[in-house]
Each structure stands twice: as C-alpha cells, then as structure tokens.
C-alpha positions in Angstrom: 0.0 0.0 0.0 1.2 3.5 -0.8 1.7 6.2 1.7 -1.5 7.8 2.9 -2.0 11.3 1.5 -1.6 14.0 4.2 -4.4 16.5 4.8 -4.5 20.1 5.9 -7.8 21.2 7.4 -8.5 25.0 7.4 -11.3 27.0 8.8 -12.1 30.5 7.3 -12.8 33.4 9.6 -14.1 37.0 9.5 -15.6 39.1 6.8 -15.4 38.9 3.0 -12.2 40.9 2.8 -10.6 38.6 5.5 -11.3 35.6 3.3 -10.0 37.3 0.1 -6.6 38.2 1.7 -6.1 34.5 2.6 -6.0 33.4 -1.0 -2.2 34.0 -1.5 -1.5 31.7 1.4 -3.8 29.0 0.0 -1.7 29.1 -3.2 1.6 29.0 -1.2 0.4 26.1 0.9 -0.6 24.0 -2.1 2.7 24.7 -3.9 4.6 23.8 -0.7 3.2 20.3 -0.9 1.2 19.6 -4.1 0.3 16.1 -2.8 -1.3 17.3 0.4 -5.1 17.5 0.4 -6.4 20.9 1.5 -9.9 20.9 3.1 -11.4 24.3 3.9 -14.5 24.8 6.0 -16.1 28.1 5.2 -18.4 30.3 7.3 -21.2 30.7 4.8 -22.3 31.8 1.3 -20.1 34.9 1.1 -16.9 33.0 2.0 -18.0 30.3 -0.4 -18.3 32.9 -3.1 -14.7 33.9 -2.5 -13.2 30.3 -2.5 -15.5 28.8 -5.1 -13.5 27.2 -8.0 -10.2 27.8 -6.2 -7.9 25.1 -7.6 -5.7 25.1 -4.4 -8.7 23.8 -2.3 -9.4 20.1 -2.7 -12.6 20.1 -0.7 -14.6 23.2 0.2 -17.2 22.6 2.9 -19.6 24.5 5.0 -18.8 24.8 8.7 -22.3 23.5 9.7 -23.2 20.6 11.9 -25.0 18.8 8.9 -21.8 19.0 6.9 -19.5 18.0 9.8 -21.7 14.9 10.5 -20.8 13.6 7.1 -17.2 13.6 8.2 -17.2 12.0 11.7 -13.5 12.3 12.4 -13.6 16.1 11.7 -16.8 16.5 13.6 -15.4 14.7 16.7 -12.2 16.7 16.6 -14.1 19.9 16.1 -16.2 19.2 19.2 -13.0 18.6 21.1 -10.9 21.2 19.3 -9.0 22.1 22.4 -7.5 18.6 22.4 -7.1 18.5 18.6 -5.7 21.9 17.8 -3.3 20.4 15.3 -6.3 19.3 13.1 -8.0 22.7 12.6 -5.9 25.6 11.3 -8.0 28.7 11.7 -7.3 31.5 9.2 -7.5 33.9 12.1 -4.7 36.5 11.6 -5.9 39.2 14.0 -5.7 37.7 17.5 -3.6 40.8 18.2 -4.2 44.0 16.3 -1.7 44.0 13.4 -1.2 47.7 13.8 0.4 46.9 17.2 3.0 44.5 16.1 3.4 44.7 12.3 4.3 47.0 9.5 3.3 44.8 6.5 0.3 43.7 4.5 -2.3 41.4 6.1 -1.7 39.1 3.1 1.7 38.4 4.5 0.5 38.2 8.1 -1.8 35.3 7.1 1.2 33.5 5.7 3.0 34.0 9.1 0.4 31.5 10.6 2.2 28.8 8.6 5.7 30.2 8.7 5.5 30.9 5.0 7.1 33.7 3.0 5.0 34.7 0.0 6.8 34.9 -3.3 3.6 36.5 -4.7 1.0 38.2 -2.6 -1.6 38.8 -5.3 -5.0 37.6 -4.2 -7.0 35.2 -6.5 -10.7 34.8 -7.3 -11.5 32.3 -9.9 -14.4 33.1 -12.3 -16.1 30.9 -14.8 -16.4 31.8 -18.5 -20.1 32.3 -18.1 -19.6 34.8 -15.2 -17.0 36.7 -17.2 -19.2 36.7 -20.3 -22.2 38.0 -18.3 -20.1 40.8 -16.8 -18.8 41.9 -20.2 -22.4 42.0 -21.6 -23.7 44.0 -18.7 -20.9 46.6 -19.0 -21.0 46.7 -22.8 -23.4 49.7 -23.0 -21.0 51.9 -21.0 -17.9 53.6 -22.4 -16.1 54.2 -19.1 -17.7 52.0 -16.4 -16.4 52.7 -12.9 -17.5 50.3 -10.2 -18.3 52.3 -7.0 -18.6 50.8 -3.5 -19.0 53.4 -0.8 -20.0 51.3 2.2 -18.1 49.1 4.7 -19.8 46.9 7.3 -16.5 46.7 9.2 -16.6 50.2 10.5 -18.7 53.3 10.1 -15.4 55.3 10.3 -14.5 53.8 6.9 -17.1 56.1 5.3 -16.7 59.3 3.3 -19.5 61.9 3.2 -22.3 61.1 0.9 -22.3 64.7 -0.4 -18.7 64.2 -1.5 -19.5 61.1 -3.4 -22.4 63.0 -5.1 -20.0 65.8 -6.1 -17.4 63.3 -7.4 -20.0 61.7 -9.7 -21.2 65.1 -10.9 -17.7 66.3 -11.6 -17.0 63.4 -14.0 -20.0 63.2 -16.3 -17.9 61.3 -18.9 -17.6 58.4 -16.6 -20.3 55.8 -16.0 -20.3 55.3 -12.2 -22.0 52.0 -11.3 -22.8 51.7 -7.6 -22.9 48.2 -6.3 -23.5 46.9 -2.8 -26.6 46.1 -0.7 -29.9 48.0 -0.9 -29.6 49.3 2.6 -26.5 51.3 1.7 -26.8 55.0 0.9 -27.5 55.9 -2.7 -25.0 58.1 -4.6 -26.8 60.7 -6.7 -26.0 60.4 -10.4 -24.6 56.9 -10.1 -26.2 54.0 -12.0 -27.9 52.1 -9.2 -27.0 48.4 -9.2 -27.3 48.0 -5.4 -28.9 44.6 -4.7 -28.7 43.7 -8.4 -25.5 41.7 -8.4 -24.4 38.7 -6.4 -21.0 38.9 -4.8 -19.4 36.8 -7.6 -21.2 38.9 -10.2 -19.7 42.0 -8.6 -16.2 40.4 -8.7 -16.7 39.8 -12.5 -17.8 43.4 -13.0 -14.6 44.6 -11.4 -12.5 42.6 -13.8 -14.0 44.3 -16.8 -14.6 47.8 -15.5 -12.4 50.8 -16.4 -11.7 51.4 -12.7 -13.0 51.1 -9.2 -13.5 53.8 -6.5 -14.6 53.2 -3.0 -13.6 52.7 0.6 -11.6 50.0 2.3 -14.0 47.1 1.8 -14.4 43.6 0.3 -14.4 44.9 -3.3 -11.4 47.1 -2.9 -9.5 43.8 -2.0 -11.1 42.0 -4.9 -9.6 44.5 -7.4 -6.2 43.0 -6.7 -7.3 39.7 -8.1 -7.8 41.3 -11.5 -5.3 44.0 -11.5 -8.1 46.6 -11.8 -6.6 50.1 -11.2 -8.8 51.7 -8.6 -8.8 54.5 -6.0 -9.4 53.5 -2.4 -10.0 55.9 0.5 -8.6 55.0 3.9 -9.3 56.7 7.2 -9.4 54.6 10.4 -7.6 51.7 8.7 -4.2 51.9 6.9 -3.1 50.9 3.4 0.1 49.6 4.9 -2.1 46.6 6.1 -5.1 46.7 3.8 -3.9 48.4 0.7 -3.0 46.8 -2.7 -0.4 48.1 -5.2 -2.9 48.1 -8.1 -4.8 50.9 -6.4 -4.0 54.5 -5.5 -4.6 54.4 -1.8 -5.5 57.8 -0.4 -4.6 58.1 3.3 -4.0 61.2 5.3 -2.2 59.5 8.2 -3.6 61.9 10.9 -2.1 61.6 14.4 -5.0 59.4 15.7 -5.1 57.0 12.8 -5.2 54.1 12.3 -7.7 53.6 15.1 -9.8 50.8 13.7 -8.6 48.3 16.3 -9.3 50.7 19.1 -12.8 52.0 18.1 -13.9 49.0 16.0 -17.5 49.8 15.2 -17.8 52.8 17.6 -18.1 56.3 16.1 -15.0 58.5 15.9 -14.7 61.0 18.7 -12.4 63.3 16.8 -14.7 64.6 14.1 -13.6 62.0 11.5 -10.7 64.1 10.4 -9.0 61.2 8.6 -11.8 60.9 6.0 -13.1 64.5 6.0 -9.7 65.8 5.0 -9.8 63.8 1.8 -11.0 66.2 -0.9 -13.2 65.5 -3.9 -10.6 67.0 -6.2 -7.8 64.6 -5.1 -10.1 61.6 -5.5 -11.1 62.9 -8.9 -7.5 63.4 -10.1 -6.5 60.0 -8.8 -9.4 58.3 -10.6 -8.6 60.1 -13.9 -5.1 58.9 -13.6 -6.2 55.3 -13.0 -8.7 55.2 -15.9 -6.2 56.8 -18.3 -3.5 54.3 -17.1 -5.9 51.4 -17.7 -6.8 52.7 -21.2 -3.2 53.0 -22.2 -2.3 49.5 -21.0 -5.3 48.1 -23.0 -4.1 49.9 -26.1 -0.6 48.5 -25.6 -2.0 45.0 -25.2 -4.0 45.4 -28.4 -0.8 46.5 -30.3 1.1 43.5 -28.9 -1.6 41.1 -29.9 -1.7 42.6 -33.3 2.1 42.3 -33.7 1.8 38.6 -32.8 -0.9 37.9 -35.4 
C-alpha cells in the first residue's frame, strides 16, 4: 500500500475581505506540498463565493453541523478542538491587532500563521467563463464604467461623506459610475444604481472588466487586486500599509490618531472624523482620472502587442 495522503484542514474566519486576503496563502500552501489535500471549512455563502473554484482547495465545505456529520473524524475533533488543535488551522490572523506589532500587509500576516514567506502576494478569485461573459455583456453599453462601492460593514469610520460622493460623480459626467452593494447602503446621486442587483461573484466579475474602481476599504477594494483593476481606495481609520494593494491608488491622510480601527472598531469616531473629512473630492477625482487613463493606455498597448503577434 502507498503512503496515505496528508491533509491540511483549514477554517475560514471574519468578513469577506478577510477571506480574500487569505488566498495568496492557500496558493503557497498547495505549492509547498502539491500532494497534500487541503480541506477548507467556510463560514457561509459569502466566503463560499470567495473560495469557489479555487484550484488550491481540494474540498470546500460549510462549517455547519449537517456537513460535519458527514465527516465524523472532523466532527469529533471539532467538538474537542482544544484537544485537537493540530487538526484545525484557523485562518484567524488578527488575534492581536496587526497595527500593534506589524508594518506589513495582512496578506503576509496570514502567511505567518504557517511560517510561510509569500513569493507572490496577489489575491486570487476564480471566475467561470459564463460569469465573465455576463459581466462583459452588462458593461458593454458603457464607455467608461467605474464600479463604485461606498460602504463598509466593518466600521462606520471607513465612510466618506455622501455629499462628496455625489460631487465626485457630478464632476466626471464622462464616466459611468455604477454603484454596487446592498440595498440598505446610501444611494449616490447620479450613479447607476446596481445595489442589490448583483451577487458577490457577479460584482467580482464586473470589477474585472470595469475601467476602474472607486470606494472605501472594503471587500471589493481587495477583490480589485485579483484582476489588476486600477482603482482608488479611501482610507481613514484603517491603513493601506495593512489593507492596501499596489494596483490601487490608496488615499490616506495619516492623521495623528489613525489608524484607530482596532481601538474603536464599530464605535463612532470621537475626533470629528478628520481622517476621512480631510480627503478632498478633487484629489479623488484626479487619482481616478489617472487610473482610468492608465488602464486605457495598458489596454491599447495589449491590443498592439496582440496585433504584432498575429
């Protein structure tokens, strides 16, 4: 008999963005030992949307009793996880606030759990051909579609004033701002309202084929990194040192009391929200123009290269 294949059992944790930033580590773990089976238990539909079709995961399962009952050994060890800590590896990278002990991206902090050094920290989300085709068709009527996501469920202090978003849209009438998110999020005047009209995976696909992205530190700002979409992300109580990506222009004022996310968490800022209020519409506008033009030039260059090869 051959040697039994080893297994690594992982459990996802946190919000959508927390799941997304774990994907570089999943890739590194599989490359470290291609023969090892990686089983990942996810928290629910949103995490499933992030990890769906990921080739580095051999078995993607819901962390629900009904699912665990189908795998008695895992269920037993989960019930007695204090005794079997070696079985379950939680992708929980914030037991201590990263801002207290690190000065690097959370993508690399996740890798620290497994004593890995990432050769490539780009996140990955795997779309189907059908999902990509649908996104391209939906965006085809628009000349310069910019996906906009202005809300974060992690912290109210992530938010920029609605009036500033309204002014930004008004100042760039040549762009097609498409607001995505949930229906309970504030509507930006002048933006095309697709709130509640896209699943999470559909929103990911839209990001891939949009001209740009603009928004706050949120799940979709992290997803841009998977597709190299050049976006503009506003940071206030959180820092781009930890949560930023190099495909985006990350606007951060670095006021004396920021980053304060791990101190205030979901509580309201007590210092008049200076970190976000000091970000002007004009600087966001100029950053967005730069990103859109940069994307346009890169697409022209790609077309020329493809033409030269033909």
